[in-house]
C-alpha positions in Angstrom: 169.8 184.9 144.3 169.4 184.8 148.1 167.9 181.3 148.1 170.6 179.8 146.0 172.9 179.6 149.0 172.4 176.7 151.4 173.5 178.8 154.3 170.8 181.4 153.4 168.2 178.8 153.0 169.0 177.3 156.4 169.0 180.7 158.0 165.8 181.9 156.4 164.0 178.7 157.1 165.1 178.4 160.7 164.3 182.1 161.4 160.9 181.8 159.7 160.1 178.6 161.5 161.1 180.1 164.8 159.0 183.2 164.2 156.0 181.2 163.2 156.3 178.7 166.0 156.8 181.5 168.6 153.9 183.5 167.2 151.6 180.5 167.0 152.6 179.5 170.6 152.0 183.0 171.9 148.7 183.3 170.1 147.4 180.0 171.3 148.6 180.7 174.9 146.9 184.1 174.7 143.6 182.7 173.4 143.7 179.9 175.9 144.4 182.1 178.8 141.6 184.5 177.7 139.1 181.7 177.3 140.1 180.1 180.5 139.7 183.4 182.4 136.2 184.0 180.8 135.2 180.4 181.6 136.6 180.7 185.1 134.6 184.0 185.6 131.4 182.4 184.4 132.0 179.3 186.5 132.6 181.4 189.6 129.5 183.5 189.1 127.3 180.3 188.5 128.8 178.7 191.6 128.1 181.8 193.6 124.5 181.8 192.4 124.0 178.2 193.3 125.4 178.9 196.8 123.2 182.0 197.3 120.1 180.0 196.4 121.1 177.1 198.6 121.8 179.4 201.6 118.5 181.3 201.1 116.5 178.0 200.7 118.2 176.5 203.8 117.3 179.6 205.9 113.7 179.5 204.6 113.4 175.8 205.5 114.8 176.5 208.9 112.2 179.2 209.5 109.4 177.0 208.2 110.3 174.2 210.6 110.6 176.7 213.5 107.2 178.2 212.6 105.6 174.8 212.6 107.0 174.0 216.1 106.0 177.4 217.5 102.5 177.2 216.0 102.2 173.7 217.7 103.2 175.0 221.1 100.4 174.6 223.7 101.1 177.9 225.4 100.7 179.8 222.1 97.5 177.9 221.3 96.1 178.7 224.7 97.0 182.4 224.3 95.5 182.6 220.8 92.3 180.9 222.0 91.8 183.7 224.5 91.8 186.2 221.6 93.4 188.6 224.0 96.2 190.7 222.2 98.0 191.4 225.5 98.2 187.7 226.4 99.4 186.7 222.9 101.9 189.6 222.7 103.8 188.3 225.8 104.1 184.8 224.3 105.1 186.2 220.8 108.0 188.2 222.2 109.7 185.2 223.8 109.3 183.2 220.6 110.7 186.0 218.5 113.8 186.1 220.6 114.3 182.4 220.2 113.8 182.5 216.4 115.8 185.7 215.8 113.5 186.7 213.0 112.8 190.2 211.6 109.1 189.8 211.9 106.7 187.6 214.0 103.0 188.1 213.5 100.0 186.3 215.1 96.4 186.7 213.9 93.1 185.2 215.0 91.0 183.0 212.8 89.3 186.2 211.4 92.7 187.7 210.3 92.8 190.2 213.1 96.2 191.0 214.5 96.8 189.6 218.0 100.5 190.2 218.3 103.4 191.6 216.3 107.1 191.7 217.0 109.8 193.3 214.9 107.5 195.5 212.8 105.3 198.6 213.2 101.6 198.2 213.6 101.1 199.7 210.1 103.4 197.0 208.6 101.8 194.3 210.6 98.4 195.4 209.3 99.7 195.2 205.7 101.1 191.7 206.3 97.8 190.6 207.8 96.0 191.4 204.6 98.3 189.2 202.5 96.8 186.3 200.7 99.2 184.0 202.6 97.3 184.8 205.9 94.0 183.9 204.1 95.5 180.6 203.0 96.8 179.8 206.5 93.3 180.5 207.9 92.0 177.9 205.4 94.5 175.4 206.8 97.4 175.7 204.4 101.0 176.9 204.6 102.5 179.6 202.3 105.7 181.5 201.5 105.7 185.0 200.1 108.1 187.8 199.4 107.1 191.3 200.4 109.1 194.4 199.3 110.3 196.6 202.2 112.2 200.0 202.2 115.3 198.2 203.4 115.0 194.9 201.6 112.7 192.0 200.7 110.8 190.3 203.5 110.8 186.6 203.1 107.5 185.7 204.9 106.4 182.2 206.0 102.9 181.7 207.3 101.5 178.5 209.0 98.1 177.9 210.6 97.6 177.5 214.4 95.3 174.5 214.8 93.9 172.4 217.6 92.7 168.9 217.2 93.8 166.0 215.1 90.9 164.2 213.4 88.9 167.4 213.0 91.4 170.2 213.4 90.1 173.7 214.3 92.0 176.7 213.1 92.6 179.1 216.0 94.6 181.7 214.0 97.9 182.1 212.0 101.6 182.5 212.7 103.8 184.5 210.3 107.6 184.7 210.6 110.0 186.3 208.2 113.6 187.4 207.6 114.8 190.3 205.5 116.9 190.0 202.4 118.7 193.2 203.3 122.1 194.8 203.1 123.3 192.8 206.1 122.2 189.5 204.6 123.8 190.4 201.3 127.0 191.2 203.1 127.0 187.8 204.7 126.5 186.1 201.3 129.4 188.2 199.8 131.7 187.1 202.6 130.8 183.4 201.8 130.8 183.6 198.0 133.3 186.4 197.2 130.7 188.0 194.8 128.7 191.2 195.0 125.1 190.5 195.9 121.9 192.6 195.3 118.2 192.0 195.8 115.5 193.7 193.8 111.8 193.7 193.3 109.2 195.6 191.3 112.0 197.2 189.2 113.9 198.6 192.2 117.1 197.5 194.0 116.1 197.1 197.7 119.4 195.8 199.1 123.0 195.5 197.8 126.6 195.2 198.8 127.5 197.9 196.3 127.0 201.6 197.1 123.5 203.1 196.8 124.5 205.2 193.8 124.9 201.9 191.9 121.3 200.8 192.4 119.8 202.7 189.3 122.4 200.9 187.1 121.6 197.6 188.6 117.8 198.0 188.4 117.9 197.5 184.6 119.1 194.0 185.2 115.9 193.0 187.0 114.1 192.6 183.6 116.5 189.9 182.3 116.5 186.7 184.3 117.5 184.3 181.5 121.1 185.3 180.6 124.3 186.8 181.9 124.5 190.6 181.6 127.1 193.3 182.1 126.8 196.6 184.0 129.3 199.4 184.5 129.7 201.4 187.6 132.5 203.9 188.4 134.6 202.6 185.4 134.2 199.1 186.9 132.6 196.5 184.6 130.6 193.7 186.3 129.3 190.5 184.9 125.8 189.9 186.5 123.8 186.7 186.8 120.1 187.5 187.6 118.7 184.8 189.8 114.9 184.9 189.8 112.9 184.0 192.9 109.7 183.4 190.9 108.7 180.4 192.9 107.9 182.7 195.8 106.7 185.8 193.9 103.7 187.5 195.4 100.5 187.6 193.3 99.9 190.8 191.5 103.6 191.8 191.5 104.6 193.4 188.2 108.2 192.3 188.4 109.2 189.3 190.6 111.9 189.3 193.2 115.4 188.8 191.8 118.9 188.2 193.4 121.7 189.6 191.3 125.2 187.9 191.5 127.9 190.2 190.3 131.6 189.6 189.6 134.1 192.2 188.5 135.3 191.7 185.0 137.7 194.7 185.1 140.0 192.9 187.5 140.2 189.9 185.1 140.9 192.3 182.2 143.8 193.9 184.2 145.3 190.5 184.9 144.8 189.5 181.2 146.4 192.7 180.0 149.5 192.0 182.1 149.8 188.5 180.8 149.5 189.7 177.2 152.2 192.4 177.7 154.5 189.8 179.2 153.8 187.3 176.4 154.5 190.0 173.8 157.8 190.9 175.3 158.8 187.3 175.6 157.8 186.8 171.9 160.0 189.7 170.8 163.0 188.5 172.7 162.5 184.9 171.6 162.3 186.0 167.9 165.5 188.0 168.2 167.4 185.2 169.8 166.0 182.7 167.3 167.1 184.8 164.4 170.6 185.3 165.7 170.9 181.6 166.5 169.6 180.6 163.1 172.2 182.8 161.3 175.0 181.5 163.5 174.1 177.8 163.0 173.7 178.2 159.3 177.0 180.0 159.0 179.0 177.5 161.0 177.7 174.1 160.0 176.7 174.4 156.3 180.1 173.7 154.7 181.5 170.9 156.9 178.0 169.3 157.2 177.8 168.8 153.5 181.1 167.0 153.4 180.4 164.9 156.4 176.9 163.9 155.4 178.1 162.9 151.9 180.7 160.5 153.4 178.1 159.1 155.8 175.6 158.6 153.0 178.2 156.6 151.0 179.0 154.4 154.1 175.3 153.8 154.6 174.7 152.9 151.0 177.8 150.7 150.4 178.4 149.3 153.9 182.0 150.1 153.4 183.4 151.0 156.8 186.7 151.9 155.3 185.2 155.0 153.6 187.0 158.2 154.8 186.1 161.9 154.8 188.5 163.7 152.6 189.9 166.5 154.7 190.2 169.9 153.0 192.5 172.8 153.7 191.5 174.2 157.2 191.7 177.7 155.9 188.6 176.9 153.7 186.5 175.5 156.6 187.4 177.9 159.4 185.9 175.3 161.8 188.1 173.3 164.1 185.1 171.3 165.5 184.2 170.2 162.0 187.8 169.0 161.4 187.8 167.2 164.7 184.5 165.5 163.8 185.8 164.4 160.4 189.0 163.0 162.0 187.0 161.2 164.7 184.7 159.8 162.1 187.7 158.4 160.1 189.2 156.9 163.3 185.9 155.4 164.3 185.4 153.7 161.0 188.8 152.2 161.2 188.2 151.0 164.8 184.8 149.6 163.9 186.0 147.7 160.9 188.9 146.2 162.8 186.8 145.3 165.8 184.1 143.8 163.6 186.7 141.5 162.0 188.2 140.5 165.4 184.8 139.9 167.0 183.6 137.8 164.0 186.8 135.7 164.1 186.6 135.3 167.9 183.0 134.3 167.9 183.6 131.7 165.2 186.5 130.2 167.0 184.8 130.3 170.4 181.6 128.8 169.2 183.5 126.1 167.2 185.7 125.3 170.2 182.9 125.1 172.7 180.8 123.0 170.3 183.7 120.7 169.4 184.6 120.2 173.1 181.1 119.4 174.2 180.4 117.1 171.3 183.8 115.4 171.5 183.4 114.8 175.2 179.8 113.6 175.0 180.4 111.4 172.0 183.7 109.8 173.2 182.1 107.8 176.0 179.2 106.3 174.0 181.7 105.4 171.2 183.9 103.6 173.7 181.0 101.7 175.1 179.8 100.7 171.6 183.4 99.6 170.7 183.6 97.5 173.9 180.2 95.9 173.0 181.3 95.1 169.5 184.5 93.5 170.8 182.4 91.3 173.0 180.3 90.3 170.0 183.4 89.3 168.0 184.3 86.7 170.7 183.8 83.1 169.4 182.5 81.8 172.7 180.1 84.7 173.4 176.9 83.6 175.1 173.4 84.7 174.3 173.2 86.6 177.5 176.3 88.5 176.6 174.9 89.3 173.1 171.8 90.7 174.6 173.7 92.8 177.1 176.0 94.1 174.3 173.0 94.9 172.1 171.4 96.8 175.0 174.5 98.8 175.6 174.8 99.7 171.9 171.1 100.7 171.9 171.4 102.8 175.0 174.4 104.6 173.7 172.8 105.3 170.3 169.9 106.8 172.2 172.3 109.0 174.2 174.1 110.1 171.0 170.7 110.9 169.4 169.8 113.0 172.5 173.0 115.0 172.2 172.4 115.7 168.5 168.8 116.7 169.2 169.8 119.1 172.0 172.3 120.8 169.6 169.7 121.0 166.8 166.9 122.2 169.2 169.1 125.1 170.3 170.4 126.0 166.9 167.2 126.0 164.8 164.2 128.3 165.1 161.5 127.4 167.6 158.1 127.2 166.1 155.2 127.8 168.5 151.7 126.4 168.2 149.6 128.9 170.3 146.4 127.6 171.9 144.7 127.9 175.3 146.8 126.2 178.0 146.0 125.3 181.6 149.1 126.1 183.6 148.2 124.0 186.7 147.6 121.0 184.6 150.9 121.5 182.8 152.7 121.7 186.1 151.1 118.4 187.2 152.1 116.6 184.0 155.6 118.0 184.1 156.1 116.9 187.7 154.9 113.4 186.8 157.2 113.2 183.8 160.2 114.5 185.8 159.8 111.8 188.4 160.1 108.7 186.2 163.5 108.1 187.8 164.2 107.7 191.5 165.1 110.9 193.3 163.6 113.8 195.2 159.8 114.1 195.5 158.0 117.0 193.8 155.5 118.9 195.9 152.8 121.0 194.1 151.3 124.2 195.5 149.0 125.4 192.7 146.9 128.5 192.8 143.3 127.7 191.9 142.7 131.3 190.6 145.3 130.8 187.8 143.4 131.3 184.5 143.8 129.6 181.2 146.4 131.5 179.1 147.3 131.5 175.4 150.6 129.7 175.0 152.3 126.6 173.5 151.6 123.9 176.1 154.0 121.3 174.6 157.0 123.7 174.4 156.3 125.0 177.9 156.0 121.4 179.2 159.5 120.7 177.8 160.9 123.7 179.6 159.2 122.8 182.9 160.4 119.2 182.7 164.0 120.4 182.1 163.9 122.8 185.1 162.3 120.2 187.5 164.8 117.5 186.5 167.6 119.9 187.2 166.1 120.8 190.6 165.8 117.0 191.4 169.4 116.3 190.3 170.5 119.1 192.7 169.0 117.1 195.6 171.2 114.2 196.7 168.7 112.5 199.0 165.5 110.7 197.8 163.8 112.0 200.9 164.3 115.6 199.8 161.5 117.6 198.2 161.3 120.0 195.2 158.4 122.5 195.2 156.5 123.7 192.2 154.0 126.5 192.8 151.9 128.8 190.7 150.5 132.3 191.5 148.3 134.8 189.6 148.7 138.5 190.4 146.1 139.8 187.9 148.7 140.7 185.2 150.7 137.5 184.6 151.0 133.9 185.8 154.1 133.0 187.9 155.6 129.5 188.1 158.2 129.0 190.8 160.5 125.9 191.0 162.5 125.7 194.2 164.9 123.2 195.7 167.0 123.0 198.9 170.1 121.8 197.2 173.7 123.1 197.5 172.9 126.2 195.4 174.8 127.8 192.6 178.1 129.5 193.1 177.8 133.3 192.7 180.5 133.3 190.0 178.6 130.7 188.0 175.2 132.3 188.3 175.5 134.8 185.4 176.6 131.9 183.1 173.9 129.3 183.8 172.0 130.3 180.6 175.1 130.3 178.4 175.1 127.5 175.8 177.4 124.5 176.7 178.0 125.7 180.2 177.3 123.0 182.7 178.5 121.8 186.1 176.6 118.5 185.9 178.5 115.4 184.8 177.1 114.0 181.6 175.2 117.3 180.8 175.4 119.1 177.5 174.9 122.6 178.9 171.9 123.2 176.6 168.9 122.4 178.8 168.7 125.8 180.6 169.4 127.8 177.4 166.7 125.9 175.5 164.2 126.5 178.4 165.1 130.2 178.5 164.5 130.4 174.7 161.1 128.8 175.1 160.0 131.0 178.0 161.1 134.2 176.3 159.8 133.1 173.0 156.4 132.8 174.7 156.7 136.4 175.8 157.7 135.5 179.4 160.7 136.0 181.7 162.8 133.6 183.6 164.9 134.6 186.6 167.1 132.5 189.0 167.9 133.3 192.7 170.3 131.0 194.4 172.2 130.9 197.7 175.0 128.5 198.5 174.0 125.9 201.0 170.3 127.0 201.0 169.1 126.1 197.5 167.9 127.6 194.2 164.6 129.2 193.1 163.7 129.6 189.4 160.8 132.0 188.7 158.9 132.1 185.4 156.4 134.8 184.6 154.1 134.3 181.6 151.6 136.8 180.0 147.9 136.0 179.8 147.8 136.4 176.0 150.9 136.3 173.9 151.2 139.1 171.3 152.9 137.7 168.1 156.4 138.9 167.3 156.1 140.9 164.1 159.8 140.4 163.2 159.3 136.6 162.7 156.6 134.5 161.1 153.5 133.8 163.1 154.1 130.8 165.4 157.9 131.1 165.2 160.6 132.6 167.5 164.2 132.8 166.8 166.6 131.5 169.6 168.3 134.2 171.6 171.8 135.2 170.7 174.4 133.6 173.0 176.4 135.8 175.4 
């Protein structure tokens, strides 16, 4: 059977997976691009509609403010009060030029036309009969839309009054601008969309050719949803924007602004993308099929042999396990033979290196530990031996006995300290986590470190340092060790060691600095190594223990030192320690020595 061969299974599976993956990717990309283009089209048309409405409203507000100012002009009031059309006409012409309106109409308080600019007498008579003029005569302001042969007249009417406490209406002032082809063209230039204005079932102005108006007029009935219209094989998505708030009374169909975007252009772009994606998919499938067959043919046989040997090594831990090389004529793969040979050589090298490293580490650790303990223990033993010799004297005095006992007691304490340092470094550190106040810990550690004469400790504590979750007692041990080391580096009792704290929002920093001789650059990488010390009488475990404590509490410790200028140790601690999941809660293993 076809599937009985591992090579065939790898080939078929890889090819099928490649085809499915590529097909799914192409399909998802195609759907995503299509949806994105549709959403982009809808978003663009909505944005254009909002911009059109905003521009129209802004222009209407400007005309309303201008109409109020003109109606309040003393010269116009005086002219209207004469009720002389010739006098009013001269004033109206100058105001129309200033306003740049399509229509300016002035009536008396009876509704009679006194002056008109920008419209024929017949049109002025029609406007004067509008309900907006009646409303203005009664003292109110009104806005109305009036259909015109070349667009929609946006008319604003305000009263002309005299007096404040008891105003008297002298007449009315009407100004208007056309929503015509020119205004639609301006909106198209700003929004990038086709614009049309219609009313009473007819398109009165549009950026599209006149022959498109019958097709657009059917959209005037639908003002609640997007609609599509086709003109000259071009499909447009239209957004009817009703102007109902200013519809004239008695109009059968209110004024509507149509915002149109070409969907055909989007479809052309989408078709190009689909074609390119399809071609890419075909090429990718062919390449994936060829590659799957090649991989299956070249790696199946040697892979089975190599993985079997590796599986045995992983299961048994026997690094001496070898891959049995077969006749090259059966494999027909030089790379596989090289891989098998390299694996065999690597296992030999790893096994030998592992044995040598283990032996070297045991000897090195034993030698360093023996040297330190022998050196540190010899001096206390000699002092104890001398004290015992004194006690054996027949004529020993009581004072000599007390001194010998004190010497023995002091050296026993020293021996106990050496043993405790070794044990503290060797055994796991157990942490008791609780809220800890860092500034208080620094004060206590500075006090504890100054029990013996030496350099003074200056504190510079940041009051903004918050309470953190840590092991206060362990951290205090580390701080005392570091401050004592800094004081020992200062040879003068008038010298000063500084301890400062800072909070940067993410962690708490503790900096211990001295102005001692500094640390030699060659010794700097080794200062945290166990048993390394340049201080007479030291065990070389103080800094490693402090490092284990700080890192066990989730922090970091770094040293910066310059010869002749001093040393600075910086500790950074997290605000809340996350427990190490590799060890029991409250316990951290000491770091491996370098």
